[in-house]
C-alpha positions as CSV (number, residue, x, y, z in Angstrom):
1,X,-4.2,-91.3,14.7
2,X,-1.7,-93.4,12.7
3,X,-4.2,-93.5,9.8
4,X,-4.2,-89.7,9.9
5,X,-0.5,-89.4,9.5
6,X,-0.5,-92.0,6.8
7,X,-3.1,-90.0,4.8
8,X,-1.1,-86.7,5.1
9,X,2.3,-88.4,4.0
10,X,0.4,-89.8,1.0
11,X,-1.0,-86.5,0.0
12,X,2.6,-84.9,0.3
13,X,4.1,-87.6,-1.7
14,X,1.5,-87.1,-4.4
15,X,1.8,-83.4,-4.5
16,X,5.6,-83.8,-5.1
17,X,5.2,-86.2,-7.7
18,X,2.7,-83.8,-9.5
19,X,5.2,-80.9,-9.2
20,X,8.1,-83.1,-10.7
21,X,5.8,-84.3,-13.6
22,X,4.6,-80.5,-14.3
23,X,8.2,-79.2,-15.3
24,X,8.2,-78.9,-19.1
25,X,11.4,-77.8,-20.8
26,X,11.2,-74.9,-23.2
27,X,14.1,-73.4,-25.3
28,X,14.1,-69.9,-26.6
29,X,16.9,-68.5,-28.7
30,X,17.3,-65.9,-31.6
31,X,19.1,-62.7,-32.4
32,X,19.0,-59.1,-31.2
33,X,19.7,-56.4,-33.6
34,X,20.5,-52.7,-33.5
35,X,18.0,-50.2,-35.3
36,X,20.4,-50.4,-38.4
37,X,20.2,-54.1,-38.5
38,X,23.7,-54.6,-37.1
39,X,24.0,-57.3,-34.3
40,X,23.5,-56.0,-30.7
41,X,26.6,-57.3,-29.2
42,X,26.6,-57.6,-25.4
43,X,22.9,-56.7,-25.0
44,X,21.2,-58.1,-21.9
45,X,18.3,-60.4,-22.5
46,X,15.5,-61.5,-20.2
47,X,13.1,-64.4,-21.2
48,X,9.9,-64.8,-19.4
49,X,7.5,-67.7,-19.8
50,X,4.7,-67.9,-17.4
51,X,6.2,-67.6,-13.9
52,X,9.7,-68.4,-15.0
53,X,12.3,-66.1,-16.3
54,X,16.0,-66.2,-17.1
55,X,18.4,-63.7,-18.2
56,X,21.5,-63.9,-20.6
57,X,23.7,-61.7,-22.8
58,X,24.1,-61.8,-26.4
59,X,27.3,-63.0,-28.2
60,X,29.4,-61.3,-30.8
61,X,26.8,-62.3,-33.3
62,X,23.9,-61.0,-31.3
63,X,22.8,-64.5,-30.5
64,X,21.3,-65.7,-27.3
65,X,19.8,-68.9,-26.1
66,X,17.7,-69.6,-22.8
67,X,16.4,-72.9,-21.5
68,X,13.5,-72.7,-19.2
69,X,11.1,-75.1,-17.5
70,X,7.4,-74.4,-17.4
71,X,4.5,-75.9,-15.6
72,X,2.5,-76.5,-18.9
73,X,2.6,-75.9,-22.4
74,X,1.8,-74.1,-24.7
75,X,3.1,-71.0,-23.0
76,X,3.5,-67.3,-23.9
77,X,7.1,-66.2,-24.2
78,X,8.2,-62.6,-23.8
79,X,11.8,-61.6,-24.6
80,X,13.1,-58.2,-23.5
81,X,16.5,-56.9,-24.7
82,X,18.5,-53.8,-23.7
83,X,21.6,-52.2,-24.7
84,X,22.7,-48.8,-23.6
85,X,19.9,-46.5,-24.4
86,X,18.3,-48.9,-26.8
87,X,15.5,-51.4,-25.8
88,X,13.2,-53.9,-27.5
89,X,10.8,-56.7,-26.8
90,X,8.7,-59.3,-28.4
91,X,6.0,-61.6,-27.2
92,X,5.0,-65.0,-28.9
93,X,2.1,-67.1,-27.8
94,X,1.5,-70.9,-28.1
95,X,5.0,-71.8,-27.6
96,X,5.8,-75.6,-27.2
97,X,9.4,-77.0,-27.1
98,X,11.9,-74.7,-28.7
99,X,11.2,-71.3,-30.5
100,X,13.3,-68.5,-32.2
101,X,12.4,-65.0,-31.3
102,X,14.4,-62.2,-32.7
103,X,14.4,-58.7,-31.3
104,X,15.2,-55.4,-32.9
105,X,16.1,-52.7,-30.4
106,X,14.8,-49.1,-30.7
107,X,16.3,-46.0,-29.2
108,X,14.7,-45.5,-25.7
109,X,14.0,-41.7,-24.8
110,X,14.8,-41.0,-21.1
111,X,12.1,-39.7,-19.0
112,X,12.1,-36.1,-17.8
113,X,10.4,-34.2,-15.0
114,X,9.9,-30.5,-14.6
115,X,9.1,-28.6,-11.5
116,X,8.2,-24.7,-10.9
117,X,7.7,-22.5,-8.1
118,X,6.6,-18.8,-7.6
119,X,8.7,-16.4,-5.4
120,X,5.6,-15.2,-3.6
121,X,2.2,-16.8,-3.3
122,X,0.4,-13.6,-2.5
123,X,1.2,-10.2,-4.4
124,X,-0.3,-6.8,-4.7
125,X,-1.3,-5.2,-7.9
126,X,1.6,-4.1,-10.0
127,X,4.2,-6.4,-8.1
128,X,6.6,-8.6,-10.1
129,X,6.5,-12.3,-9.4
130,X,9.3,-14.6,-10.4
131,X,8.5,-18.1,-11.7
132,X,11.4,-20.5,-11.4
133,X,11.8,-24.1,-12.4
134,X,14.0,-26.9,-13.1
135,X,14.3,-29.5,-15.8
136,X,15.5,-32.9,-14.7
137,X,17.9,-34.5,-16.1
138,X,19.8,-31.3,-16.2
139,X,20.3,-30.0,-19.8
140,X,20.1,-27.0,-22.0
141,X,16.8,-27.0,-23.6
142,X,13.8,-24.9,-24.5
143,X,11.1,-24.7,-21.9
144,X,7.6,-23.2,-22.3
145,X,6.0,-21.4,-19.3
146,X,2.3,-20.8,-19.3
147,X,0.7,-18.2,-17.2
148,X,-3.1,-18.0,-16.8
149,X,-4.4,-14.8,-15.3
150,X,-7.9,-14.4,-13.8
151,X,-9.3,-13.4,-17.1
152,X,-8.4,-16.8,-18.4
153,X,-6.2,-15.7,-21.4
154,X,-3.1,-18.0,-21.3
155,X,0.1,-16.3,-22.1
156,X,3.1,-18.4,-23.4
157,X,6.8,-17.5,-22.5
158,X,9.7,-19.4,-24.1
159,X,12.9,-19.7,-22.0
160,X,16.1,-21.7,-22.2
161,X,17.4,-23.5,-19.4
162,X,20.9,-23.3,-18.1
163,X,23.3,-26.2,-18.0
164,X,22.0,-27.3,-14.6
165,X,18.4,-27.3,-16.0
166,X,17.2,-24.2,-14.2
167,X,15.1,-21.5,-15.6
168,X,13.2,-18.4,-14.5
169,X,10.9,-15.6,-15.8
170,X,9.6,-12.4,-14.1
171,X,6.3,-10.9,-14.9
172,X,4.2,-8.0,-13.5
173,X,0.7,-8.7,-12.4
174,X,-2.0,-6.5,-13.5
175,X,-5.2,-8.4,-12.6
176,X,-6.8,-9.1,-9.2
177,X,-7.6,-12.7,-8.4
178,X,-6.2,-16.2,-8.8
179,X,-3.4,-16.7,-11.2
180,X,-1.9,-20.1,-12.5
181,X,1.3,-21.2,-14.1
182,X,2.8,-24.4,-15.4
183,X,6.0,-25.3,-17.5
184,X,6.2,-27.8,-20.4
185,X,9.1,-29.5,-22.0
186,X,8.2,-30.8,-25.4
187,X,10.9,-33.4,-25.6
188,X,13.7,-34.1,-28.1
189,X,15.6,-37.0,-29.8
190,X,16.9,-38.3,-26.4
191,X,14.3,-37.3,-23.9
192,X,10.6,-37.5,-23.4
193,X,8.3,-34.5,-22.9
194,X,7.0,-33.7,-19.5
195,X,4.7,-31.1,-17.9
196,X,5.1,-29.5,-14.5
197,X,2.3,-29.4,-11.8
198,X,0.2,-26.2,-11.8
199,X,1.3,-23.6,-9.2
200,X,-1.3,-21.1,-8.0
201,X,-0.6,-17.6,-6.8
202,X,-3.0,-14.8,-5.9
203,X,-2.9,-10.9,-6.5
204,X,-4.8,-9.1,-3.9
205,X,-5.3,-5.4,-3.1
206,X,-2.5,-4.0,-0.9
207,X,-3.2,-2.2,2.4
208,X,-1.0,0.0,4.6
209,X,-0.5,-1.0,8.2
210,X,0.5,1.8,10.6
211,X,1.8,0.7,13.9
212,X,2.4,3.2,16.8
213,X,4.2,1.8,20.0
214,X,3.7,3.4,23.4
215,X,5.1,2.3,26.7
216,X,2.8,3.3,29.6
217,X,4.2,2.5,33.1
218,X,6.0,-0.7,31.7
219,X,3.1,-1.8,29.6
220,X,3.6,-1.9,25.9
221,X,0.5,-0.7,24.0
222,X,0.3,-1.1,20.1
223,X,-2.0,1.0,18.2
224,X,-2.7,-0.5,14.8
225,X,-4.4,1.3,11.9
226,X,-5.1,0.4,8.4
227,X,-5.9,2.6,5.4
228,X,-8.9,0.2,4.6
229,X,-12.1,-0.8,6.5
230,X,-11.0,-4.4,7.0
231,X,-11.7,-6.8,9.8
232,X,-9.0,-9.8,10.0
233,X,-6.7,-11.3,12.6
234,X,-3.4,-9.8,13.6
235,X,-0.5,-11.6,15.2
236,X,2.1,-9.9,17.4
237,X,5.6,-11.5,17.5
238,X,8.8,-10.3,19.5
239,X,12.3,-10.8,18.9
240,X,15.3,-10.3,21.4
241,X,18.0,-11.3,19.0
242,X,17.6,-8.7,16.2
243,X,15.2,-10.9,14.2
244,X,17.0,-14.2,14.2
245,X,14.0,-15.8,15.9
246,X,10.5,-14.7,16.7
247,X,8.0,-15.6,19.6
248,X,4.3,-15.2,19.1
249,X,3.0,-13.0,22.1
250,X,-0.5,-12.0,21.0
251,X,-3.4,-12.5,18.5
252,X,-6.0,-9.9,18.1
253,X,-8.9,-9.1,15.6
254,X,-8.7,-6.0,13.8
255,X,-12.1,-4.6,13.3
256,X,-12.9,-1.9,10.7
257,X,-9.2,-1.1,10.2
258,X,-8.2,-0.5,13.8
259,X,-7.2,-2.3,16.9
260,X,-5.2,-1.5,20.2
261,X,-3.2,-4.4,21.5
262,X,-1.7,-4.2,25.2
263,X,1.2,-6.4,25.8
264,X,2.5,-7.6,29.2
265,X,6.1,-8.6,28.5
266,X,8.7,-9.9,30.9
267,X,11.8,-8.9,28.7
268,X,13.6,-5.6,29.0
269,X,15.8,-3.6,26.8
270,X,15.8,-3.5,23.0
271,X,13.1,-5.6,21.4
272,X,11.9,-5.8,17.9
273,X,7.9,-6.1,17.5
274,X,6.5,-7.6,14.4
275,X,2.8,-7.1,13.6
276,X,1.4,-9.5,11.0
277,X,-1.7,-9.0,9.1
278,X,-2.8,-12.4,7.7
279,X,-4.7,-11.0,4.8
280,X,-8.1,-11.9,3.5
281,X,-9.5,-13.0,0.1
282,X,-9.4,-9.5,-1.0
283,X,-6.4,-8.0,0.8
284,X,-2.8,-9.3,0.8
285,X,-0.9,-10.1,3.9
286,X,1.4,-7.4,5.3
287,X,3.7,-6.8,8.3
288,X,5.4,-4.0,10.1
289,X,8.4,-4.3,12.4
290,X,9.1,-1.8,15.1
291,X,12.1,-1.3,17.4
292,X,11.5,-0.2,20.9
293,X,13.3,-0.2,24.3
294,X,11.3,-1.8,27.3
295,X,12.5,-0.4,30.5
296,X,12.8,-2.5,33.7
297,X,10.7,-2.1,36.7
298,X,13.6,0.1,38.3
299,X,13.8,2.2,35.1
300,X,10.0,2.4,35.2
301,X,10.2,3.7,38.8
302,X,13.0,6.0,38.0
303,X,11.0,7.2,35.1
304,X,7.8,7.9,37.1
305,X,9.9,9.9,39.7
306,X,11.5,11.7,36.8
307,X,8.1,12.3,35.3
308,X,6.9,13.6,38.7
309,X,9.9,15.8,39.0
310,X,9.4,17.0,35.5
311,X,5.7,17.8,36.0
312,X,6.7,19.7,39.2
313,X,9.6,21.6,37.4
314,X,7.0,22.1,34.5
315,X,4.6,23.6,36.9
316,X,7.3,25.9,38.4
317,X,8.3,26.8,34.8
318,X,4.8,27.5,33.9
319,X,4.4,29.8,37.0
320,X,7.7,31.4,36.1
321,X,6.6,31.8,32.6
322,X,3.2,33.2,33.8
323,X,5.2,35.6,36.0
324,X,7.5,36.5,33.3
325,X,4.4,37.2,31.0
326,X,2.8,39.3,33.7
327,X,6.1,41.3,34.0
328,X,6.4,41.6,30.4
329,X,2.9,42.8,30.2
330,X,3.7,45.4,32.9
331,X,6.9,46.4,31.3
332,X,5.0,46.7,28.0
333,X,2.3,48.9,29.8
334,X,5.3,50.9,31.5
335,X,6.8,51.4,28.1
336,X,3.5,52.4,26.6
337,X,3.1,54.9,29.5
338,X,6.6,56.3,29.1
339,X,6.0,56.4,25.4
340,X,2.8,58.3,26.1
341,X,4.5,60.6,28.7
342,X,7.3,61.3,26.2
343,X,4.7,62.1,23.6
344,X,2.9,64.4,26.1
345,X,6.2,66.1,27.0
346,X,7.0,66.4,23.3
347,X,3.5,67.8,22.6
348,X,3.9,70.2,25.7
349,X,7.2,71.5,24.3
350,X,5.6,71.9,20.8
351,X,2.6,73.8,22.6
352,X,5.0,75.9,24.6
353,X,6.9,76.7,21.5
354,X,3.6,77.6,19.9
355,X,2.5,79.8,22.8
356,X,5.8,81.5,22.6
357,X,5.5,82.1,19.0
358,X,1.9,83.3,19.5
359,X,3.1,85.7,22.2
360,X,5.8,87.0,19.9
361,X,3.1,87.4,17.3
362,X,0.7,89.0,19.9
363,X,3.4,91.6,20.7
364,X,4.2,92.2,17.0
365,X,0.4,92.6,16.5
366,X,0.2,94.9,19.5
367,X,2.9,97.0,18.0
368,X,1.1,97.0,14.7
369,X,-2.1,97.9,16.4
370,X,-0.4,100.8,18.3
371,X,1.1,102.0,15.0
372,X,-2.3,101.6,13.3
373,X,-3.9,103.4,16.3
374,X,-1.4,106.4,15.6
375,X,-2.2,106.5,12.1
376,X,-5.9,106.3,12.7
377,X,-5.4,109.3,15.1
378,X,-3.4,111.1,12.5
379,X,-6.1,110.4,9.9
380,X,-8.8,111.2,12.3
381,X,-6.9,114.8,12.7
382,X,-6.5,115.1,9.0
383,X,-10.2,114.2,8.4
384,X,-11.1,116.9,11.0
385,X,-8.8,119.5,9.3
386,X,-10.3,118.4,6.0
387,X,-13.7,118.6,7.4
388,X,-12.9,122.2,8.5
389,X,-11.4,123.0,5.3
390,X,-14.7,121.7,3.7
391,X,-16.9,123.7,5.7
392,X,-14.9,126.8,5.1
393,X,-14.6,126.3,1.5
394,X,-18.5,125.5,1.4
395,X,-19.2,128.8,3.1
396,X,-16.8,130.7,0.9
397,X,-18.4,129.1,-2.0
398,X,-21.9,130.1,-0.8
399,X,-21.0,133.5,-0.2
400,X,-19.2,133.9,-3.5
401,X,-22.2,132.2,-5.2
402,X,-24.6,134.6,-3.5
403,X,-22.5,137.6,-4.4
404,X,-22.2,136.6,-8.1
405,X,-25.9,135.8,-8.2
406,X,-26.7,139.0,-6.8
407,X,-24.3,140.9,-9.1
408,X,-25.7,138.9,-12.1
409,X,-29.3,139.5,-11.0
410,X,-28.6,143.3,-10.6
411,X,-27.1,143.4,-14.0
412,X,-29.9,141.5,-15.6
413,X,-32.5,143.8,-13.9
414,X,-30.6,146.9,-15.1
415,X,-30.6,145.5,-18.6
416,X,-34.2,144.8,-18.4
417,X,-35.0,148.2,-17.2
418,X,-32.9,149.8,-19.8
419,X,-34.6,147.9,-22.5
420,X,-37.9,148.7,-21.2
421,X,-37.2,152.6,-21.3
422,X,-36.0,152.3,-25.0
423,X,-39.3,150.7,-26.0
424,X,-41.4,153.4,-24.3
């Protein structure tokens, strides 16, 4: 056991002796200059030699000097110097003992970063999307925004940042599908260039979601219909604090653009109901918010009683309306009958007037007939007289004619006889 302890102590002493003997001094000195060759006064200098390093500051002449110890030589020395926004370094290999290393500073451009975001990740055709971003450190500079539509033709937009480094552009999306956008700062004399990550947004076909709310015996029934034949999940939320917070109460699958969702709610009073359509690869998400008033069980009971009374009242009203219609029909028929009777009466009066007129005309005709009868009798008498005159005159004429004929015949016979005697 003692021999083991002695052996360990000997090994420890030997290792310490080796470490002491391995420390080799190295001196590094030199000057640090500005880009124009002037001394870099007050520049911080760090010298690294293997695993050893030491820092110092240049004097009024830009001079520095550092003493280091290294485990072995030759060694590689790296000198790094900084002042304000200027920096430089130089590395020399194979150094033993002392070495002069001069460093000339160069202006260091500050790193930048740029970020962008879009106002909405899903849009409908014809919507306007706003692409916003920020350049850090904040400065007024020119930034280029690149937008890649689904067709793949990249469009470049030039925009100037505000003093806080913010910028934004608004564009109208006119293609369905996946859009991409990123921003680029091309750098300047003081800052390095940077490029933002690419953001993605989608333009989808919009749909119309119609939500009808019915309350049947205290149960809320949502009838949801879409203008498109789409199948997708719907989530239903309610809010009792005017939309400040929402509670998910149901999820249901819309099939072929329609779904009916019954809700068993334990809240009463004014409630907002939000139906959210998640959207699909083709259709954009959409939501509808409806306001409704959910009655309490007492109100439901009262409403049912009121409904029953209303039904009874409506039945009585229907009967009264039917009776009124019957009475109206009877009245109409009575009025029609009265009008008909009045018309008959008027026609009777007209007929009576016509009969009276005809009677008057009959009497006048009778008088005229009597007058004509008298005239006929007179004419008959006159005709009889004329007939008598005619007979008498005819007879007279015959008698006269016969006498004249006789005389003429006698005279003619006498002449004939006389003539005959002369001839003899």
